[in-house]
Backbone as JSON Lines, residues from 0, in Angstrom:
{"i":0,"aa":"K","n":[74.54,-62.72,1.59],"ca":[74.14,-64.14,1.57],"c":[72.97,-64.33,0.59]}
{"i":1,"aa":"K","n":[73.07,-65.34,-0.27],"ca":[71.97,-65.62,-1.24],"c":[70.98,-66.52,-0.59]}
{"i":2,"aa":"G","n":[69.71,-66.51,-1.19],"ca":[68.62,-67.35,-0.64],"c":[68.06,-66.81,0.58]}
{"i":3,"aa":"G","n":[67.48,-67.67,1.38],"ca":[66.8,-67.24,2.57],"c":[65.42,-66.85,2.31]}
{"i":4,"aa":"I","n":[64.67,-66.52,3.44],"ca":[63.29,-66.12,3.4],"c":[63.18,-64.66,3.03]}
{"i":5,"aa":"K","n":[62.38,-64.29,2.03],"ca":[62.16,-62.94,1.56],"c":[61.11,-62.28,2.56]}
{"i":6,"aa":"P","n":[61.48,-61.15,3.01],"ca":[60.57,-60.46,3.99],"c":[59.27,-60.14,3.37]}
{"i":7,"aa":"K","n":[58.15,-60.24,4.11],"ca":[56.83,-59.91,3.66],"c":[56.69,-58.42,3.43]}
{"i":8,"aa":"A","n":[55.88,-58.1,2.36],"ca":[55.62,-56.66,2.17],"c":[54.77,-56.18,3.34]}
{"i":9,"aa":"L","n":[53.89,-56.95,3.84],"ca":[53.0,-56.51,4.93],"c":[52.95,-57.5,6.0]}
{"i":10,"aa":"V","n":[52.93,-57.13,7.25],"ca":[52.89,-58.04,8.41],"c":[51.38,-58.39,8.68]}
{"i":11,"aa":"E","n":[51.11,-59.33,9.53],"ca":[49.77,-59.89,9.77],"c":[48.93,-58.77,10.26]}
{"i":12,"aa":"D","n":[49.28,-57.95,11.21],"ca":[48.43,-56.89,11.77],"c":[48.04,-55.89,10.68]}
{"i":13,"aa":"E","n":[48.94,-55.54,9.73],"ca":[48.63,-54.71,8.65],"c":[47.59,-55.28,7.7]}
{"i":14,"aa":"I","n":[47.74,-56.64,7.44],"ca":[46.87,-57.29,6.59],"c":[45.39,-57.34,7.19]}
{"i":15,"aa":"N","n":[45.43,-57.54,8.55],"ca":[44.1,-57.63,9.22],"c":[43.44,-56.22,9.15]}
{"i":16,"aa":"T","n":[44.23,-55.22,9.28],"ca":[43.7,-53.83,9.05],"c":[43.08,-53.65,7.7]}
{"i":17,"aa":"I","n":[43.77,-54.09,6.68],"ca":[43.21,-54.02,5.28],"c":[41.9,-54.78,5.18]}
{"i":18,"aa":"V","n":[41.81,-55.96,5.8],"ca":[40.63,-56.7,5.75],"c":[39.47,-55.96,6.45]}
{"i":19,"aa":"E","n":[39.81,-55.28,7.6],"ca":[38.76,-54.48,8.24],"c":[38.3,-53.3,7.28]}
{"i":20,"aa":"W","n":[39.22,-52.73,6.56],"ca":[38.85,-51.63,5.59],"c":[37.84,-52.27,4.57]}
{"i":21,"aa":"I","n":[38.12,-53.35,3.98],"ca":[37.23,-54.0,2.98],"c":[35.92,-54.35,3.61]}
{"i":22,"aa":"E","n":[35.92,-54.92,4.8],"ca":[34.7,-55.3,5.42],"c":[33.78,-54.07,5.78]}
{"i":23,"aa":"D","n":[34.49,-52.93,6.07],"ca":[33.71,-51.65,6.26],"c":[33.13,-51.05,4.99]}
{"i":24,"aa":"D","n":[33.88,-51.21,3.94],"ca":[33.51,-50.67,2.59],"c":[33.95,-51.54,1.52]}
{"i":25,"aa":"C","n":[33.0,-52.44,1.1],"ca":[33.44,-53.46,0.02],"c":[33.65,-52.83,-1.33]}
{"i":26,"aa":"G","n":[33.39,-51.51,-1.43],"ca":[33.48,-50.87,-2.74],"c":[34.96,-50.33,-2.97]}
{"i":27,"aa":"L","n":[35.85,-50.44,-1.96],"ca":[37.19,-50.0,-2.15],"c":[37.92,-50.65,-3.25]}
{"i":28,"aa":"I","n":[38.58,-49.92,-4.15],"ca":[39.31,-50.53,-5.12],"c":[40.89,-50.66,-4.69]}
{"i":29,"aa":"L","n":[41.65,-51.42,-5.33],"ca":[42.95,-51.72,-4.9],"c":[43.88,-50.39,-4.86]}
{"i":30,"aa":"K","n":[43.62,-49.49,-5.77],"ca":[44.38,-48.22,-5.79],"c":[44.04,-47.44,-4.48]}
{"i":31,"aa":"Q","n":[42.84,-47.52,-4.11],"ca":[42.48,-46.83,-2.85],"c":[43.03,-47.42,-1.61]}
{"i":32,"aa":"V","n":[43.07,-48.74,-1.57],"ca":[43.71,-49.53,-0.48],"c":[45.27,-49.24,-0.46]}
{"i":33,"aa":"K","n":[45.84,-49.17,-1.65],"ca":[47.24,-48.8,-1.76],"c":[47.51,-47.51,-1.12]}
{"i":34,"aa":"M","n":[46.69,-46.48,-1.38],"ca":[46.95,-45.21,-0.86],"c":[46.77,-45.22,0.67]}
{"i":35,"aa":"K","n":[45.79,-45.95,1.21],"ca":[45.55,-46.07,2.6],"c":[46.73,-46.78,3.3]}
{"i":36,"aa":"V","n":[47.27,-47.72,2.61],"ca":[48.48,-48.46,3.17],"c":[49.66,-47.43,3.22]}
{"i":37,"aa":"L","n":[49.81,-46.62,2.18],"ca":[50.96,-45.62,2.23],"c":[50.71,-44.6,3.3]}
{"i":38,"aa":"T","n":[49.49,-44.2,3.54],"ca":[49.17,-43.13,4.5],"c":[49.25,-43.67,5.89]}
{"i":39,"aa":"N","n":[48.77,-44.91,6.16],"ca":[48.67,-45.44,7.56],"c":[49.99,-46.22,7.92]}
{"i":40,"aa":"F","n":[50.58,-46.98,7.05],"ca":[51.67,-47.83,7.29],"c":[53.04,-47.33,6.88]}
{"i":41,"aa":"R","n":[53.07,-46.25,5.93],"ca":[54.18,-45.77,5.33],"c":[54.91,-46.87,4.52]}
{"i":42,"aa":"R","n":[54.11,-47.6,3.86],"ca":[54.72,-48.67,3.02],"c":[54.2,-48.51,1.52]}
{"i":43,"aa":"K","n":[55.14,-48.72,0.65],"ca":[54.75,-48.57,-0.76],"c":[54.63,-50.11,-1.22]}
{"i":44,"aa":"V","n":[53.4,-50.49,-1.5],"ca":[53.02,-51.8,-1.92],"c":[52.17,-51.77,-3.15]}
{"i":45,"aa":"S","n":[52.48,-52.67,-4.12],"ca":[51.74,-52.68,-5.44],"c":[50.31,-53.25,-5.24]}
{"i":46,"aa":"T","n":[49.49,-52.87,-6.17],"ca":[48.03,-53.26,-6.12],"c":[47.98,-54.85,-6.19]}
{"i":47,"aa":"S","n":[48.91,-55.37,-6.99],"ca":[48.8,-56.86,-7.22],"c":[49.17,-57.55,-5.89]}
{"i":48,"aa":"T","n":[50.11,-56.96,-5.15],"ca":[50.55,-57.62,-3.87],"c":[49.29,-57.46,-2.89]}
{"i":49,"aa":"I","n":[48.68,-56.42,-2.83],"ca":[47.47,-56.25,-2.04],"c":[46.35,-57.23,-2.39]}
{"i":50,"aa":"G","n":[46.19,-57.38,-3.71],"ca":[45.11,-58.39,-4.27],"c":[45.57,-59.76,-3.84]}
{"i":51,"aa":"N","n":[46.79,-60.12,-3.86],"ca":[47.18,-61.42,-3.55],"c":[46.95,-61.72,-2.06]}
{"i":52,"aa":"Y","n":[47.22,-60.74,-1.2],"ca":[46.94,-60.92,0.21],"c":[45.46,-61.07,0.52]}
{"i":53,"aa":"L","n":[44.64,-60.28,-0.23],"ca":[43.2,-60.46,-0.04],"c":[42.67,-61.77,-0.59]}
{"i":54,"aa":"E","n":[43.24,-62.22,-1.72],"ca":[42.86,-63.58,-2.15],"c":[43.29,-64.7,-1.19]}
{"i":55,"aa":"G","n":[44.43,-64.46,-0.49],"ca":[44.85,-65.37,0.58],"c":[43.96,-65.37,1.78]}
{"i":56,"aa":"R","n":[43.16,-64.28,1.88],"ca":[42.19,-64.25,3.05],"c":[40.78,-64.56,2.48]}
{"i":57,"aa":"L","n":[40.77,-65.11,1.21],"ca":[39.42,-65.61,0.65],"c":[38.52,-64.44,0.22]}
{"i":58,"aa":"F","n":[39.07,-63.33,-0.08],"ca":[38.3,-62.2,-0.62],"c":[38.28,-62.29,-2.15]}
{"i":59,"aa":"T","n":[37.15,-62.17,-2.76],"ca":[36.96,-62.27,-4.21],"c":[36.03,-61.12,-4.61]}
{"i":60,"aa":"I","n":[36.14,-60.78,-5.92],"ca":[35.32,-59.71,-6.63],"c":[33.98,-60.33,-6.86]}
{"i":61,"aa":"K","n":[32.88,-59.71,-6.54],"ca":[31.5,-60.13,-6.84],"c":[30.6,-58.95,-6.99]}
{"i":62,"aa":"Q","n":[29.35,-59.17,-7.43],"ca":[28.4,-58.11,-7.53],"c":[27.98,-57.53,-6.25]}
{"i":63,"aa":"V","n":[27.94,-56.15,-6.18],"ca":[27.6,-55.55,-4.9],"c":[26.13,-55.65,-4.69]}
{"i":64,"aa":"H","n":[25.65,-56.05,-3.55],"ca":[24.26,-55.97,-3.12],"c":[23.9,-54.79,-2.31]}
{"i":65,"aa":"I","n":[22.99,-53.95,-2.79],"ca":[22.74,-52.76,-2.17],"c":[21.59,-53.02,-1.14]}
{"i":66,"aa":"Q","n":[21.87,-52.77,0.12],"ca":[20.91,-53.03,1.16],"c":[20.57,-51.72,1.97]}
{"i":67,"aa":"P","n":[19.45,-51.15,1.72],"ca":[19.0,-49.95,2.41],"c":[19.11,-50.15,3.99]}
{"i":68,"aa":"I","n":[19.58,-49.14,4.65],"ca":[19.88,-49.28,6.07],"c":[18.54,-49.58,6.84]}
{"i":69,"aa":"S","n":[17.46,-49.0,6.43],"ca":[16.12,-49.17,7.14],"c":[15.33,-50.45,6.72]}
{"i":70,"aa":"M","n":[15.85,-51.23,5.76],"ca":[15.01,-52.27,5.17],"c":[14.45,-53.29,6.14]}
{"i":71,"aa":"N","n":[15.32,-53.7,7.07],"ca":[14.93,-54.79,7.96],"c":[14.55,-54.29,9.42]}
{"i":72,"aa":"Y","n":[14.26,-53.06,9.56],"ca":[13.77,-52.61,10.89],"c":[12.48,-53.36,11.26]}
{"i":73,"aa":"E","n":[12.33,-53.67,12.56],"ca":[11.21,-54.52,13.0],"c":[9.93,-53.75,12.68]}
{"i":74,"aa":"E","n":[9.94,-52.44,12.82],"ca":[8.7,-51.67,12.53],"c":[8.27,-51.85,11.02]}
{"i":75,"aa":"N","n":[9.23,-51.82,10.19],"ca":[9.01,-52.03,8.72],"c":[8.51,-53.44,8.44]}
{"i":76,"aa":"K","n":[9.01,-54.46,9.15],"ca":[8.57,-55.8,9.01],"c":[7.12,-55.93,9.41]}
{"i":77,"aa":"R","n":[6.75,-55.21,10.54],"ca":[5.43,-55.35,11.03],"c":[4.41,-54.68,10.02]}
{"i":78,"aa":"R","n":[4.77,-53.47,9.49],"ca":[3.9,-52.78,8.52],"c":[3.81,-53.66,7.22]}
{"i":79,"aa":"R","n":[4.83,-54.36,6.75],"ca":[4.73,-55.16,5.55],"c":[3.7,-56.29,5.85]}
{"i":80,"aa":"A","n":[3.68,-56.86,7.03],"ca":[2.77,-57.89,7.35],"c":[1.33,-57.4,7.41]}
{"i":81,"aa":"E","n":[1.14,-56.2,7.88],"ca":[-0.16,-55.59,7.86],"c":[-0.68,-55.35,6.47]}
{"i":82,"aa":"Y","n":[0.25,-54.84,5.62],"ca":[-0.14,-54.57,4.3],"c":[-0.68,-55.83,3.58]}
{"i":83,"aa":"V","n":[0.08,-56.95,3.73],"ca":[-0.27,-58.18,3.03],"c":[-1.65,-58.66,3.58]}
{"i":84,"aa":"T","n":[-1.86,-58.6,4.79],"ca":[-3.09,-59.01,5.45],"c":[-4.33,-58.18,4.85]}
{"i":85,"aa":"A","n":[-4.12,-56.86,4.86],"ca":[-5.18,-56.01,4.37],"c":[-5.43,-56.21,2.85]}
{"i":86,"aa":"L","n":[-4.37,-56.41,2.11],"ca":[-4.51,-56.61,0.75],"c":[-5.3,-57.88,0.44]}
{"i":87,"aa":"N","n":[-4.98,-58.92,1.09],"ca":[-5.62,-60.23,0.92],"c":[-7.18,-60.09,1.27]}
{"i":88,"aa":"R","n":[-7.4,-59.32,2.31],"ca":[-8.83,-59.14,2.7],"c":[-9.68,-58.42,1.58]}
{"i":89,"aa":"Y","n":[-9.09,-57.36,1.04],"ca":[-9.69,-56.64,-0.04],"c":[-9.96,-57.53,-1.26]}
{"i":90,"aa":"I","n":[-8.93,-58.45,-1.67],"ca":[-9.14,-59.33,-2.71],"c":[-10.2,-60.26,-2.47]}
{"i":91,"aa":"E","n":[-10.34,-60.8,-1.25],"ca":[-11.35,-61.74,-0.87],"c":[-12.84,-61.09,-0.96]}
{"i":92,"aa":"L","n":[-12.87,-59.74,-0.77],"ca":[-14.08,-59.05,-0.9],"c":[-14.47,-58.63,-2.29]}
{"i":93,"aa":"G","n":[-13.59,-59.01,-3.23],"ca":[-13.88,-58.72,-4.7],"c":[-13.59,-57.33,-5.11]}
{"i":94,"aa":"K","n":[-12.74,-56.59,-4.35],"ca":[-12.24,-55.23,-4.74],"c":[-11.34,-55.35,-5.95]}
{"i":95,"aa":"Q","n":[-11.36,-54.21,-6.76],"ca":[-10.41,-54.19,-7.83],"c":[-9.24,-53.35,-7.32]}
{"i":96,"aa":"I","n":[-8.01,-53.92,-7.47],"ca":[-6.79,-53.37,-6.99],"c":[-6.0,-52.68,-8.05]}
{"i":97,"aa":"V","n":[-5.59,-51.43,-7.7],"ca":[-4.67,-50.74,-8.72],"c":[-3.47,-50.23,-7.87]}
{"i":98,"aa":"W","n":[-2.29,-50.58,-8.28],"ca":[-1.08,-50.1,-7.66],"c":[-0.52,-48.88,-8.39]}
{"i":99,"aa":"I","n":[-0.18,-47.84,-7.68],"ca":[0.52,-46.7,-8.36],"c":[1.88,-46.53,-7.66]}
{"i":100,"aa":"D","n":[2.73,-46.1,-8.45],"ca":[4.11,-45.91,-7.83],"c":[4.96,-45.07,-8.81]}
{"i":101,"aa":"E","n":[6.02,-44.5,-8.25],"ca":[6.9,-43.66,-9.06],"c":[8.37,-44.13,-8.86]}
{"i":102,"aa":"T","n":[9.17,-43.91,-9.84],"ca":[10.64,-44.18,-9.71],"c":[11.37,-43.17,-10.47]}
{"i":103,"aa":"N","n":[12.67,-43.16,-10.31],"ca":[13.57,-42.18,-11.03],"c":[14.71,-42.88,-11.65]}
{"i":104,"aa":"F","n":[15.21,-42.37,-12.7],"ca":[16.43,-42.81,-13.36],"c":[17.58,-42.01,-12.89]}
{"i":105,"aa":"N","n":[18.48,-42.56,-12.16],"ca":[19.68,-41.82,-11.73],"c":[20.79,-41.88,-12.7]}
{"i":106,"aa":"L","n":[21.37,-40.71,-13.0],"ca":[22.38,-40.59,-14.05],"c":[23.89,-40.74,-13.51]}
{"i":107,"aa":"F","n":[24.0,-40.73,-12.15],"ca":[25.29,-40.88,-11.58],"c":[25.69,-42.46,-11.64]}
{"i":108,"aa":"C","n":[27.0,-42.72,-11.55],"ca":[27.54,-44.06,-11.58],"c":[28.0,-44.51,-10.23]}
{"i":109,"aa":"R","n":[28.02,-45.77,-9.95],"ca":[28.59,-46.37,-8.82],"c":[29.13,-47.66,-9.15]}
{"i":110,"aa":"R","n":[30.01,-48.2,-8.29],"ca":[30.64,-49.52,-8.6],"c":[29.61,-50.56,-8.21]}
{"i":111,"aa":"T","n":[29.56,-51.56,-9.07],"ca":[28.65,-52.7,-8.88],"c":[29.38,-53.94,-8.45]}
{"i":112,"aa":"R","n":[30.64,-53.94,-8.29],"ca":[31.44,-55.15,-7.92],"c":[32.27,-54.68,-6.67]}
{"i":113,"aa":"G","n":[32.44,-55.6,-5.73],"ca":[33.23,-55.28,-4.56],"c":[33.84,-56.59,-3.99]}
{"i":114,"aa":"R","n":[34.67,-56.5,-2.97],"ca":[35.28,-57.64,-2.39],"c":[34.7,-58.07,-1.1]}
{"i":115,"aa":"S","n":[34.68,-59.29,-0.92],"ca":[34.24,-59.87,0.46],"c":[34.81,-61.36,0.5]}
{"i":116,"aa":"R","n":[34.66,-61.91,1.69],"ca":[35.19,-63.37,1.75],"c":[34.31,-64.27,0.96]}
{"i":117,"aa":"V","n":[34.95,-65.35,0.59],"ca":[34.2,-66.41,-0.22],"c":[32.98,-66.87,0.58]}
{"i":118,"aa":"G","n":[31.87,-66.9,0.01],"ca":[30.69,-67.31,0.57],"c":[29.93,-66.22,1.35]}
{"i":119,"aa":"V","n":[30.41,-65.03,1.38],"ca":[29.86,-63.83,2.04],"c":[29.48,-62.82,0.98]}
{"i":120,"aa":"R","n":[28.25,-62.33,1.05],"ca":[27.73,-61.44,0.05],"c":[28.5,-60.06,0.3]}
{"i":121,"aa":"A","n":[28.81,-59.37,-0.84],"ca":[29.47,-58.06,-0.78],"c":[28.36,-57.1,-0.66]}
{"i":122,"aa":"V","n":[28.22,-56.51,0.57],"ca":[27.09,-55.53,0.9],"c":[27.64,-54.18,1.03]}
{"i":123,"aa":"Q","n":[27.02,-53.25,0.42],"ca":[27.36,-51.86,0.5],"c":[26.16,-51.0,1.1]}
{"i":124,"aa":"H","n":[26.21,-50.49,2.22],"ca":[25.1,-49.79,2.82],"c":[25.02,-48.41,2.28]}
{"i":125,"aa":"L","n":[23.77,-48.03,1.66],"ca":[23.61,-46.79,1.09],"c":[22.22,-46.27,1.51]}
{"i":126,"aa":"P","n":[22.01,-44.97,1.49],"ca":[20.68,-44.43,1.72],"c":[19.71,-44.97,0.76]}
{"i":127,"aa":"A","n":[18.4,-45.06,1.22],"ca":[17.38,-45.66,0.38],"c":[17.09,-44.74,-0.79]}
{"i":128,"aa":"A","n":[17.19,-43.41,-0.69],"ca":[16.87,-42.47,-1.65],"c":[18.07,-41.86,-2.29]}
{"i":129,"aa":"R","n":[17.94,-41.56,-3.63],"ca":[19.06,-41.07,-4.43],"c":[18.6,-39.71,-5.05]}
{"i":130,"aa":"G","n":[19.53,-39.05,-5.77],"ca":[19.17,-37.77,-6.37],"c":[18.21,-37.88,-7.48]}
{"i":131,"aa":"P","n":[17.32,-36.83,-7.67],"ca":[16.28,-36.86,-8.73],"c":[16.8,-36.63,-10.07]}
{"i":132,"aa":"N","n":[16.27,-37.28,-11.06],"ca":[16.59,-37.07,-12.47],"c":[15.38,-37.15,-13.34]}
{"i":133,"aa":"V","n":[15.22,-38.21,-14.05],"ca":[14.04,-38.53,-14.82],"c":[13.16,-39.38,-14.03]}
{"i":134,"aa":"H","n":[11.86,-38.86,-13.89],"ca":[10.84,-39.6,-13.14],"c":[9.84,-40.27,-13.99]}
{"i":135,"aa":"L","n":[9.42,-41.47,-13.44],"ca":[8.33,-42.25,-14.1],"c":[7.32,-42.59,-13.08]}
{"i":136,"aa":"I","n":[6.04,-42.24,-13.37],"ca":[4.9,-42.56,-12.47],"c":[3.88,-43.33,-13.29]}
{"i":137,"aa":"G","n":[3.38,-44.48,-12.7],"ca":[2.5,-45.3,-13.41],"c":[1.5,-46.04,-12.5]}
{"i":138,"aa":"A","n":[0.54,-46.74,-13.11],"ca":[-0.46,-47.48,-12.38],"c":[-0.7,-48.86,-13.06]}
{"i":139,"aa":"I","n":[-0.82,-49.87,-12.31],"ca":[-1.0,-51.21,-12.94],"c":[-2.09,-51.87,-12.17]}
{"i":140,"aa":"S","n":[-2.75,-52.82,-12.84],"ca":[-3.77,-53.65,-12.16],"c":[-3.49,-55.04,-12.58]}
{"i":141,"aa":"P","n":[-4.23,-56.01,-11.96],"ca":[-3.93,-57.41,-12.37],"c":[-4.18,-57.63,-13.92]}
{"i":142,"aa":"A","n":[-4.91,-56.73,-14.54],"ca":[-5.1,-56.89,-16.04],"c":[-3.99,-56.31,-16.82]}
{"i":143,"aa":"G","n":[-3.15,-55.57,-16.23],"ca":[-2.01,-54.98,-16.96],"c":[-1.76,-53.46,-16.56]}
{"i":144,"aa":"V","n":[-1.02,-52.78,-17.47],"ca":[-0.7,-51.34,-17.26],"c":[-1.96,-50.51,-17.52]}
{"i":145,"aa":"V","n":[-2.31,-49.61,-16.54],"ca":[-3.55,-48.78,-16.7],"c":[-3.04,-47.4,-17.35]}
{"i":146,"aa":"T","n":[-2.09,-46.86,-16.83],"ca":[-1.47,-45.61,-17.45],"c":[-0.09,-45.36,-16.93]}
{"i":147,"aa":"M","n":[0.66,-44.54,-17.68],"ca":[2.03,-44.36,-17.3],"c":[2.53,-42.96,-17.89]}
{"i":148,"aa":"E","n":[3.33,-42.33,-17.12],"ca":[3.85,-41.01,-17.62],"c":[5.3,-40.84,-17.21]}
{"i":149,"aa":"R","n":[6.06,-40.23,-18.1],"ca":[7.49,-39.96,-17.84],"c":[7.67,-38.45,-17.93]}
{"i":150,"aa":"R","n":[8.54,-37.91,-17.02],"ca":[8.76,-36.56,-17.03],"c":[10.14,-36.19,-16.44]}
{"i":151,"aa":"R","n":[10.66,-35.06,-16.92],"ca":[11.91,-34.55,-16.25],"c":[11.67,-33.79,-14.96]}
{"i":152,"aa":"G","n":[12.51,-33.9,-14.01],"ca":[12.19,-33.23,-12.69],"c":[11.39,-34.03,-11.83]}
{"i":153,"aa":"S","n":[11.19,-33.62,-10.62],"ca":[10.49,-34.37,-9.63],"c":[8.98,-34.23,-9.8]}
{"i":154,"aa":"V","n":[8.28,-35.24,-9.19],"ca":[6.75,-35.25,-9.23],"c":[6.34,-34.64,-7.92]}
{"i":155,"aa":"S","n":[5.77,-33.42,-8.05],"ca":[5.22,-32.76,-6.81],"c":[3.92,-33.3,-6.33]}
{"i":156,"aa":"S","n":[3.49,-32.93,-5.14],"ca":[2.17,-33.35,-4.64],"c":[1.0,-33.0,-5.62]}
{"i":157,"aa":"D","n":[1.06,-31.75,-5.99],"ca":[0.04,-31.22,-6.86],"c":[-0.06,-31.95,-8.17]}
{"i":158,"aa":"S","n":[1.18,-32.13,-8.84],"ca":[1.03,-32.75,-10.17],"c":[0.74,-34.27,-10.0]}
{"i":159,"aa":"A","n":[1.1,-34.88,-8.9],"ca":[0.75,-36.26,-8.64],"c":[-0.77,-36.41,-8.46]}
{"i":160,"aa":"N","n":[-1.36,-35.5,-7.72],"ca":[-2.81,-35.51,-7.56],"c":[-3.58,-35.28,-8.83]}
{"i":161,"aa":"I","n":[-3.05,-34.38,-9.7],"ca":[-3.66,-34.22,-11.05],"c":[-3.63,-35.58,-11.84]}
{"i":162,"aa":"W","n":[-2.46,-36.18,-11.74],"ca":[-2.2,-37.44,-12.39],"c":[-3.22,-38.51,-11.89]}
{"i":163,"aa":"I","n":[-3.41,-38.6,-10.56],"ca":[-4.28,-39.55,-9.98],"c":[-5.76,-39.27,-10.38]}
{"i":164,"aa":"T","n":[-6.15,-37.97,-10.48],"ca":[-7.45,-37.62,-10.96],"c":[-7.69,-38.13,-12.4]}
{"i":165,"aa":"N","n":[-6.69,-37.91,-13.27],"ca":[-6.75,-38.44,-14.64],"c":[-6.79,-39.96,-14.64]}
{"i":166,"aa":"L","n":[-6.09,-40.51,-13.72],"ca":[-6.13,-42.07,-13.61],"c":[-7.55,-42.58,-13.35]}
{"i":167,"aa":"L","n":[-8.23,-41.9,-12.38],"ca":[-9.51,-42.33,-11.98],"c":[-10.54,-42.09,-13.14]}
{"i":168,"aa":"Q","n":[-10.35,-41.05,-13.89],"ca":[-11.2,-40.8,-15.06],"c":[-10.93,-41.85,-16.16]}
{"i":169,"aa":"R","n":[-9.69,-42.2,-16.37],"ca":[-9.33,-43.21,-17.32],"c":[-9.94,-44.55,-16.87]}
{"i":170,"aa":"W","n":[-9.89,-44.88,-15.58],"ca":[-10.47,-46.09,-14.99],"c":[-11.98,-46.16,-15.37]}
{"i":171,"aa":"Q","n":[-12.69,-45.1,-15.21],"ca":[-14.14,-45.04,-15.53],"c":[-14.31,-45.2,-17.02]}
{"i":172,"aa":"D","n":[-13.45,-44.51,-17.78],"ca":[-13.66,-44.63,-19.26],"c":[-13.41,-45.97,-19.81]}
{"i":173,"aa":"M","n":[-12.54,-46.78,-19.1],"ca":[-12.31,-48.21,-19.46],"c":[-13.44,-49.12,-19.16]}
{"i":174,"aa":"G","n":[-14.54,-48.53,-18.55],"ca":[-15.74,-49.28,-18.14],"c":[-15.52,-50.26,-16.96]}
{"i":175,"aa":"S","n":[-14.55,-49.96,-16.16],"ca":[-14.27,-50.81,-14.97],"c":[-15.36,-50.59,-13.93]}
{"i":176,"aa":"E","n":[-15.9,-51.67,-13.38],"ca":[-16.88,-51.51,-12.33],"c":[-16.45,-52.12,-11.03]}
{"i":177,"aa":"G","n":[-17.17,-51.87,-10.04],"ca":[-16.84,-52.47,-8.73],"c":[-16.04,-51.48,-7.93]}
{"i":178,"aa":"D","n":[-15.82,-51.77,-6.68],"ca":[-15.12,-51.06,-5.71],"c":[-13.59,-50.94,-6.07]}
{"i":179,"aa":"L","n":[-13.02,-49.73,-6.13],"ca":[-11.6,-49.59,-6.49],"c":[-10.78,-49.35,-5.28]}
{"i":180,"aa":"V","n":[-9.59,-50.06,-5.11],"ca":[-8.7,-49.93,-3.98],"c":[-7.38,-49.49,-4.64]}
{"i":181,"aa":"I","n":[-6.87,-48.24,-4.27],"ca":[-5.63,-47.76,-4.78],"c":[-4.57,-48.01,-3.82]}
{"i":182,"aa":"V","n":[-3.45,-48.68,-4.2],"ca":[-2.36,-48.94,-3.29],"c":[-1.21,-48.12,-3.72]}
{"i":183,"aa":"C","n":[-0.7,-47.37,-2.78],"ca":[0.51,-46.46,-3.04],"c":[1.37,-46.45,-1.76]}
{"i":184,"aa":"D","n":[2.66,-46.0,-1.91],"ca":[3.6,-45.92,-0.86],"c":[3.45,-44.61,-0.24]}
{"i":185,"aa":"N","n":[4.31,-44.24,0.64],"ca":[4.3,-42.99,1.43],"c":[5.26,-41.98,0.86]}
{"i":186,"aa":"A","n":[5.48,-41.99,-0.48],"ca":[6.19,-40.97,-1.19],"c":[5.63,-39.59,-0.91]}
{"i":187,"aa":"P","n":[6.47,-38.46,-0.87],"ca":[5.93,-37.15,-0.69],"c":[4.86,-36.74,-1.63]}
{"i":188,"aa":"C","n":[5.02,-37.14,-2.91],"ca":[4.09,-36.74,-3.95],"c":[2.69,-37.36,-3.77]}
{"i":189,"aa":"Q","n":[2.66,-38.36,-2.88],"ca":[1.35,-39.0,-2.74],"c":[0.72,-38.78,-1.37]}
{"i":190,"aa":"K","n":[1.22,-37.88,-0.58],"ca":[0.77,-37.63,0.8],"c":[-0.63,-36.96,0.84]}
{"i":191,"aa":"L","n":[-0.96,-36.23,-0.22],"ca":[-2.23,-35.5,-0.28],"c":[-3.3,-36.37,-0.95]}
{"i":192,"aa":"L","n":[-3.06,-37.67,-1.18],"ca":[-3.97,-38.51,-1.84],"c":[-5.32,-38.61,-1.12]}
{"i":193,"aa":"Y","n":[-5.27,-38.76,0.22],"ca":[-6.51,-38.86,0.95],"c":[-7.37,-37.66,0.93]}
{"i":194,"aa":"C","n":[-6.76,-36.37,0.9],"ca":[-7.5,-35.15,0.75],"c":[-8.2,-35.22,-0.68]}
{"i":195,"aa":"L","n":[-7.43,-35.57,-1.67],"ca":[-7.92,-35.57,-3.04],"c":[-9.04,-36.65,-3.08]}
{"i":196,"aa":"W","n":[-8.93,-37.77,-2.52],"ca":[-10.01,-38.85,-2.5],"c":[-11.2,-38.35,-1.86]}
{"i":197,"aa":"D","n":[-11.11,-37.61,-0.79],"ca":[-12.33,-37.03,-0.08],"c":[-13.02,-36.09,-0.98]}
{"i":198,"aa":"R","n":[-12.32,-35.23,-1.72],"ca":[-12.91,-34.19,-2.66],"c":[-13.66,-34.99,-3.76]}
{"i":199,"aa":"I","n":[-13.04,-36.07,-4.26],"ca":[-13.74,-36.83,-5.31],"c":[-15.0,-37.43,-4.85]}
{"i":200,"aa":"L","n":[-15.03,-38.03,-3.63],"ca":[-16.18,-38.64,-3.1],"c":[-17.33,-37.59,-2.84]}
{"i":201,"aa":"R","n":[-16.91,-36.35,-2.53],"ca":[-18.0,-35.34,-2.33],"c":[-18.57,-34.79,-3.61]}
{"i":202,"aa":"C","n":[-17.87,-35.03,-4.79],"ca":[-18.39,-34.55,-5.99],"c":[-19.63,-35.28,-6.5]}
């Protein structure tokens, strides 16, 4: 018999399952979804068909927004508020602020685009830290960059403290006067900063 309704490649429950896969991991590509469909449903479906089903559920390709798991913990929000309050107090007292931080250039690749419903950000939850490669450590003040250094390999506590000692010497050589406040995060290479600061004050 000619004509009639063509059977669907996937039923509603299977499409709902695919939607759950995408919502759990927005970085899945259509080839990966196709393999999961074959494994779980024993169905051979083309990637274009899967893409059409997702478009029918208002899923589109967009830039992936990386959101560290611990970013919005209540404890971290409280600490950020305390930091801003303390920083404003030092500025009002006329202190000179220098921020130091380090970062690394990661050589591995990851997908920057993923699927989600229209109007919903494509979020991929990843650990906050990634593998070490090329490290950069630097210091800035409201006047601009004070000093910066690039190196291969990680920045250890000892090497970071030597760098901070050189930073303080450079700050003095620049003729900067007034009380200095150094702002840094809790990276492992900066954990011994307080001990170093005590030794400098005793000199």
